[in-house]
C-alpha positions as CSV (number, residue, x, y, z in Angstrom):
1,M,-21.3,-23.6,49.7
2,R,-19.8,-26.3,52.1
3,R,-19.5,-28.3,48.3
4,I,-16.7,-25.7,47.0
5,I,-14.4,-25.8,50.1
6,V,-14.6,-29.2,49.6
7,I,-13.6,-29.6,46.1
8,F,-10.7,-26.9,46.7
9,F,-9.0,-28.4,49.3
10,G,-9.5,-31.4,47.8
11,I,-7.7,-30.3,44.4
12,I,-5.2,-28.6,46.7
13,A,-4.6,-32.1,48.8
14,I,-3.7,-33.8,44.8
15,L,-1.8,-30.9,43.8
16,S,0.8,-30.8,46.9
17,I,1.2,-34.7,46.4
18,I,2.3,-34.4,42.9
19,R,4.2,-31.3,44.3
20,I,6.0,-33.7,46.4
21,A,5.9,-36.8,43.9
22,T,7.9,-34.9,41.1
23,G,9.1,-31.5,42.4
24,A,7.6,-29.3,40.8
25,S,7.2,-26.6,43.1
26,D,5.3,-24.0,40.7
27,L,2.3,-26.3,41.2
28,T,0.9,-24.3,44.3
29,S,3.3,-21.6,44.4
30,V,2.2,-17.7,45.5
31,G,3.4,-16.7,41.6
32,T,1.1,-19.6,39.8
33,A,-2.2,-18.7,41.7
34,K,-1.7,-14.9,41.3
35,A,-1.1,-15.6,37.8
36,A,-3.7,-17.8,37.4
37,L,-6.3,-15.6,38.9
38,L,-5.2,-13.1,36.4
39,L,-5.6,-14.8,33.5
40,S,-8.6,-16.0,34.4
41,V,-10.2,-12.9,35.4
42,P,-11.0,-11.9,31.2
43,I,-12.4,-15.2,30.7
44,V,-15.1,-14.9,33.8
45,L,-15.8,-12.4,32.8
46,A,-16.5,-12.8,28.7
47,A,-18.6,-15.9,31.1
48,L,-20.8,-13.3,32.9
49,G,-21.5,-11.7,29.6
50,G,-22.8,-15.4,28.0
51,L,-24.7,-16.1,31.1
52,F,-26.8,-13.2,31.1
53,A,-27.5,-13.4,27.2
54,E,-28.3,-17.4,27.4
55,R,-30.5,-16.8,30.5
56,A,-32.6,-14.6,28.4
57,G,-32.7,-16.4,25.4
58,V,-29.8,-14.9,23.0
59,V,-27.1,-16.8,22.0
60,N,-23.9,-14.7,22.0
61,I,-21.1,-15.8,19.5
62,G,-19.8,-12.1,19.5
63,L,-18.3,-11.8,22.7
64,E,-15.1,-12.2,21.1
65,G,-15.8,-8.6,18.8
66,M,-17.4,-7.0,22.0
67,M,-13.9,-7.6,24.1
68,I,-12.1,-6.4,21.5
69,M,-14.3,-3.0,21.2
70,G,-13.9,-2.9,25.2
71,A,-9.9,-3.2,25.0
72,W,-9.8,-1.0,21.9
73,A,-11.8,2.0,24.4
74,G,-10.0,0.9,27.1
75,G,-6.4,1.6,26.1
76,F,-7.7,4.2,23.8
77,I,-9.6,6.4,27.0
78,G,-7.5,4.7,29.7
79,S,-4.2,6.3,27.6
80,M,-6.3,10.0,27.5
81,H,-8.3,10.3,30.8
82,G,-6.8,7.4,33.2
83,P,-7.5,3.6,33.9
84,W,-10.9,4.5,35.6
85,M,-12.3,5.8,32.1
86,G,-10.7,4.0,30.4
87,L,-12.9,1.1,32.4
88,V,-15.6,2.9,32.1
89,G,-15.2,3.3,28.3
90,A,-14.4,-0.6,27.7
91,I,-18.2,-1.1,29.1
92,I,-19.5,0.8,27.2
93,F,-17.9,0.0,23.6
94,G,-18.9,-3.6,25.1
95,A,-22.2,-3.0,25.4
96,V,-22.6,-0.9,21.5
97,G,-21.5,-4.0,20.2
98,A,-24.0,-6.1,22.4
99,L,-26.9,-3.3,21.5
100,V,-25.9,-3.9,17.6
101,H,-25.9,-7.7,17.8
102,A,-29.5,-7.2,19.9
103,V,-30.5,-5.0,17.3
104,A,-29.9,-7.8,14.7
105,T,-31.1,-10.7,16.4
106,I,-34.3,-9.6,19.0
107,T,-35.6,-7.1,16.6
108,F,-35.3,-8.6,13.0
109,G,-34.8,-12.2,14.3
110,V,-31.2,-13.3,12.6
111,D,-29.8,-16.3,13.7
112,H,-28.2,-15.4,16.6
113,V,-24.6,-17.8,15.5
114,V,-24.8,-15.6,12.3
115,S,-24.8,-12.3,14.0
116,G,-22.4,-12.8,16.8
117,V,-19.6,-14.0,13.8
118,A,-20.3,-10.9,12.2
119,I,-19.8,-8.9,15.1
120,N,-16.4,-10.5,15.7
121,I,-15.2,-10.4,12.3
122,I,-16.6,-6.3,12.1
123,A,-14.9,-5.5,15.5
124,A,-11.8,-7.3,14.6
125,G,-11.8,-4.9,11.2
126,L,-13.0,-1.5,12.9
127,V,-10.7,-1.2,15.4
128,R,-7.9,-1.6,12.8
129,Y,-8.9,0.9,11.0
130,I,-9.6,3.7,13.8
131,S,-5.8,3.0,15.4
132,T,-4.4,2.9,11.7
133,I,-6.0,6.5,11.2
134,L,-4.9,7.3,15.1
135,A,-1.6,6.0,14.4
136,Q,-0.9,8.3,10.8
137,G,-2.1,10.8,12.7
138,G,0.8,10.9,15.8
139,S,-1.7,10.0,18.6
140,W,-0.5,6.5,18.8
141,P,2.8,4.9,18.6
142,G,1.4,2.7,16.1
143,P,-1.2,0.9,14.3
144,S,-1.7,-2.3,17.0
145,Q,-0.5,-0.3,20.1
146,S,-2.3,2.3,22.3
147,P,-0.4,4.7,24.0
148,D,0.6,3.0,27.9
149,V,-2.2,3.6,30.3
150,E,-1.5,5.0,33.6
151,P,-1.0,1.9,36.3
152,I,-4.4,0.5,39.3
153,G,-3.5,0.5,42.1
154,Q,-3.1,-3.2,44.3
155,N,-3.2,-4.2,47.6
156,G,-4.2,-6.6,50.1
157,L,-6.2,-8.8,52.6
158,P,-5.3,-7.4,56.1
159,I,-3.4,-9.8,58.2
160,L,-3.7,-12.5,55.6
161,S,-1.8,-11.0,53.1
162,A,0.2,-7.8,53.6
163,G,-2.6,-5.1,53.2
164,K,-1.8,-1.5,53.7
165,Y,-4.4,0.2,55.2
166,F,-4.6,4.1,55.9
167,G,-0.5,4.0,56.3
168,W,-1.0,0.8,58.7
169,Q,1.4,-2.1,56.9
170,S,-1.0,-5.5,58.4
171,P,1.3,-8.7,58.4
172,D,1.6,-11.2,55.9
173,L,0.4,-14.2,57.7
174,L,-0.4,-16.5,54.9
175,G,3.3,-15.8,53.2
176,A,4.8,-16.7,56.5
177,I,2.8,-19.7,56.6
178,G,3.4,-20.9,52.9
179,E,7.6,-20.6,53.4
180,K,7.3,-23.4,56.1
181,N,7.0,-25.9,53.3
182,W,4.7,-28.0,55.7
183,F,2.7,-30.4,53.7
184,L,-0.7,-29.1,52.1
185,I,-1.1,-26.4,55.0
186,S,2.4,-24.4,53.0
187,D,0.5,-25.0,50.3
188,I,-2.9,-23.4,50.8
189,S,-1.7,-20.9,52.8
190,R,0.6,-19.9,49.1
191,V,-2.5,-20.4,47.2
192,L,-4.1,-18.6,49.4
193,R,-1.5,-15.9,49.6
194,G,-2.1,-15.5,45.6
195,L,-4.9,-14.8,45.3
196,T,-5.6,-12.4,47.8
197,G,-1.7,-10.3,47.9
198,E,-1.5,-7.2,45.7
199,L,-5.1,-7.5,43.9
200,S,-5.8,-4.7,41.6
201,Y,-8.8,-3.2,42.4
202,V,-10.1,-4.3,39.4
203,T,-9.6,-7.5,40.0
204,M,-11.8,-7.6,43.1
205,I,-14.5,-6.3,41.6
206,A,-14.6,-8.3,38.7
207,V,-14.6,-11.4,41.6
208,A,-17.5,-9.9,43.3
209,L,-19.0,-9.3,40.3
210,V,-19.6,-13.6,40.5
211,P,-21.9,-13.5,43.3
212,L,-23.3,-10.8,42.9
213,S,-24.7,-12.0,39.5
214,Y,-25.4,-14.8,40.9
215,F,-27.7,-12.8,43.3
216,I,-29.3,-10.6,40.6
217,L,-30.3,-14.0,38.8
218,W,-32.2,-16.1,41.4
219,K,-32.6,-13.9,44.3
220,T,-34.4,-10.6,42.6
221,S,-37.3,-10.4,40.6
222,F,-35.2,-8.9,37.9
223,G,-33.6,-11.8,37.5
224,L,-36.6,-13.7,37.6
225,R,-37.9,-12.4,34.1
226,L,-34.4,-12.3,32.8
227,R,-34.6,-15.8,33.2
228,S,-38.2,-16.8,32.3
229,T,-37.3,-15.2,28.8
230,G,-34.9,-17.6,28.3
231,E,-36.7,-20.7,29.8
232,S,-40.2,-20.0,28.5
233,P,-41.0,-16.8,27.1
234,I,-44.5,-17.4,25.6
235,A,-45.5,-18.2,29.6
236,A,-43.5,-15.2,31.0
237,E,-45.3,-12.7,28.3
238,S,-48.8,-14.7,29.8
239,L,-47.4,-13.5,32.9
240,G,-47.0,-9.6,31.7
241,V,-43.1,-10.1,31.6
242,N,-42.2,-7.6,29.1
243,V,-39.8,-10.2,27.0
244,Y,-38.2,-7.9,24.2
245,A,-37.2,-5.4,27.1
246,M,-35.4,-8.5,29.6
247,K,-34.0,-9.8,26.3
248,Y,-32.5,-6.8,25.3
249,W,-31.5,-5.9,29.0
250,G,-29.1,-9.6,28.7
251,V,-27.8,-9.2,25.7
252,L,-26.8,-4.9,27.2
253,L,-25.3,-6.2,30.2
254,S,-23.6,-9.4,28.0
255,G,-21.6,-7.0,26.3
256,G,-20.9,-4.8,29.4
257,F,-19.6,-7.8,31.1
258,A,-17.7,-8.9,27.7
259,G,-16.1,-4.9,27.5
260,L,-15.3,-5.3,31.3
261,G,-13.1,-8.0,30.1
262,G,-11.6,-6.5,26.8
263,G,-10.7,-3.2,29.3
264,F,-8.9,-5.3,32.2
265,L,-6.9,-7.2,29.3
266,A,-5.7,-3.7,28.0
267,I,-5.5,-1.4,31.5
268,V,-4.5,-4.5,34.2
269,A,-3.0,-7.1,32.7
270,A,-0.7,-5.2,30.3
271,N,-0.9,-1.2,30.3
272,H,-1.7,-0.6,27.0
273,Y,-4.1,-2.6,24.0
274,Q,-2.3,-4.8,22.0
275,E,-3.7,-5.6,18.8
276,N,-4.8,-9.7,18.6
277,Q,-4.9,-9.2,22.9
278,I,-8.0,-11.3,23.4
279,G,-6.6,-14.4,22.0
280,G,-9.6,-16.4,21.6
281,R,-10.6,-15.3,25.3
282,G,-14.6,-15.3,24.5
283,Y,-15.0,-18.4,23.0
284,I,-12.6,-19.6,26.3
285,G,-15.9,-17.8,28.2
286,L,-18.0,-19.2,26.3
287,A,-16.3,-23.0,26.4
288,A,-16.6,-22.4,30.7
289,M,-20.1,-21.0,31.0
290,L,-20.9,-24.5,29.3
291,F,-18.5,-26.3,31.9
292,G,-20.6,-24.1,34.8
293,N,-24.0,-25.6,33.4
294,W,-25.1,-21.5,32.7
295,R,-24.3,-21.2,36.7
296,P,-22.3,-18.5,37.9
297,G,-20.3,-21.1,40.4
298,G,-20.1,-23.2,38.2
299,L,-18.4,-20.8,34.6
300,F,-15.7,-19.4,37.8
301,A,-14.1,-22.8,38.2
302,G,-14.3,-23.3,34.4
303,A,-12.3,-20.0,34.1
304,A,-9.9,-20.9,37.0
305,L,-9.3,-24.1,35.2
306,F,-8.0,-22.8,32.5
307,G,-5.9,-19.7,34.0
308,F,-3.8,-22.6,36.1
309,A,-2.9,-24.4,33.2
310,D,-2.3,-21.2,31.0
311,A,-0.3,-19.9,34.3
312,L,1.8,-23.5,34.7
313,Q,3.1,-23.1,30.8
314,L,3.9,-19.3,31.2
315,R,5.7,-20.4,34.5
316,D,7.7,-23.7,33.6
317,S,7.3,-26.5,31.5
318,T,7.9,-28.9,34.6
319,A,5.3,-27.9,36.1
320,I,3.3,-28.8,32.6
321,H,4.9,-32.2,32.7
322,A,3.1,-32.4,36.3
323,L,0.4,-31.3,35.3
324,L,-0.6,-34.1,33.2
325,L,-0.9,-37.0,36.3
326,L,-3.4,-34.2,37.5
327,I,-5.1,-35.2,34.2
328,V,-4.8,-38.1,35.3
329,A,-6.6,-37.7,39.1
330,F,-9.2,-36.4,37.8
331,L,-9.8,-39.1,34.2
332,L,-9.6,-41.9,37.3
333,F,-12.4,-40.2,39.3
334,A,-14.6,-39.5,36.0
335,S,-13.7,-43.2,35.3
336,W,-15.0,-44.4,39.1
337,R,-18.4,-42.3,38.9
338,S,-19.1,-43.4,34.9
339,F,-18.7,-47.5,36.6
340,K,-21.1,-46.5,39.9
341,K,-23.6,-44.6,37.4
342,A,-23.5,-48.2,35.5
343,K,-22.0,-46.0,32.5
344,M,-19.4,-48.8,31.0
345,I,-18.8,-47.1,27.9
346,G,-17.4,-43.7,28.9
347,G,-15.9,-45.3,32.3
348,L,-13.9,-47.4,30.3
349,V,-13.1,-44.0,27.6
350,A,-12.1,-41.8,30.6
351,L,-9.7,-45.3,32.0
352,A,-8.1,-45.5,28.5
353,V,-7.5,-41.9,28.7
354,A,-6.2,-42.1,31.3
355,A,-3.8,-44.4,31.3
356,F,-2.7,-42.9,28.0
357,F,-1.9,-39.7,29.6
358,A,0.2,-42.0,32.5
359,W,2.1,-43.0,30.2
360,F,3.0,-40.3,28.7
361,F,4.1,-38.8,31.9
362,I,6.1,-41.5,32.2
363,A,7.7,-42.1,28.8
364,F,9.3,-38.1,28.5
365,D,10.8,-36.3,31.1
366,E,9.3,-33.2,29.4
367,L,7.7,-32.1,27.0
368,P,8.0,-31.0,23.7
369,G,7.8,-26.8,23.2
370,Q,4.5,-26.9,21.3
371,L,2.6,-29.2,23.4
372,V,4.0,-27.2,26.5
373,T,2.0,-24.0,24.8
374,M,-1.1,-26.0,23.9
375,T,-1.5,-27.6,27.5
376,P,-4.1,-25.7,28.9
377,Y,-6.4,-25.9,25.5
378,L,-5.6,-29.6,25.9
379,A,-6.4,-30.1,30.0
380,T,-9.7,-27.4,29.7
381,L,-10.6,-29.6,26.6
382,I,-10.5,-32.9,28.0
383,V,-12.1,-31.5,31.7
384,L,-15.1,-30.5,29.6
385,S,-15.6,-32.7,27.5
386,F,-16.0,-35.4,31.0
387,A,-17.6,-32.8,33.4
388,S,-19.8,-31.8,31.3
389,Q,-22.1,-34.8,30.5
390,R,-25.1,-33.6,32.7
391,L,-25.5,-29.7,30.8
392,R,-29.0,-28.4,30.5
393,G,-29.1,-25.0,29.1
394,P,-32.1,-22.4,28.6
395,A,-35.3,-24.0,26.6
396,A,-35.6,-21.2,24.7
397,A,-31.6,-19.8,23.6
398,G,-30.9,-19.4,20.7
399,F,-35.0,-19.2,19.3
400,P,-35.9,-15.9,17.7
401,Y,-38.5,-14.6,19.5
402,R,-42.1,-12.8,17.9
403,R,-44.8,-11.6,20.4
404,G,-47.2,-14.2,20.5
405,G,-44.9,-17.1,20.2
406,L,-41.7,-18.0,18.8
407,K,-40.7,-17.6,15.2
């Protein structure tokens, strides 16, 4: 926990320096922090889905399709029965997609990647087909969009972020400090204000699922059994663990998380289901899981990285230009660590890439529009490539299992 706090405040300090040097105030603004959290949540949920599946030994490439099913169910059920029932429906539909993946991979031994890709393709076609029928019947405004869903309430933390509880309006301490424009202190206050003020209750639940997942996987007997099936199913079987049951549990939980992520996009991020709403977030969630080394805290950091970069490109191209300096700072740090560990080639590569981005920042006052759009993906790819050098996934993930030994 101490290390996480130090890293968080260290990043804010670097952003504060870059903000002053470039004048890009959106780097640490309340709006950017709030948008980054909103954009990170569905990726976090998809990554948690991938985590539970792979810890059980099943690679779930089908997260994208399960999120599509969840988003569609959230818009369809939510428009008729309210947003909370829509979220429940999203979880169920995501779990149904996961059940298909589980039957194919666990029971019949189908290749995990082939099954996952098939689910992604089938899910997109299936919801389009059903939506077209609903649109022709007059139930939907069109084949690619559901009716609007009633919004879910928001609140903030009392004292810190102007929360309102039982009719009492709390003061806004973080907002007041943020307006002072003190170096670092106001930057930290603005970021915390964005992360704790006017939050949807679903966002609060989603963030709470990260430490809850850690507790379940590492502090409970269920989590131990689940992880043992992904590390050594033969040894787990010899100790009396029902490997098939644990694999099914892992994949079903994976689909539930992915479905909730899709429902979040349809109900909280927007107020209706829209075709192509997922936008590859299932795949990005898998990348965040890899970045986090198959751990909840790490995957949350990976999702936050993409959410922050995406929030900047939606708000201000000047801030995206300033983000290049943050990439330079990270690459210099990566280069220093590589040289410290006597990894000369990795250090030189990181140093060369840092020099390129520094030159690019100096040479161009404004980024082309196409580059602004792709910067979140580029920044995430660069950080993943240099930060994910010592990954170790579950040893038996992706291998078909048969009672008595791996296939």
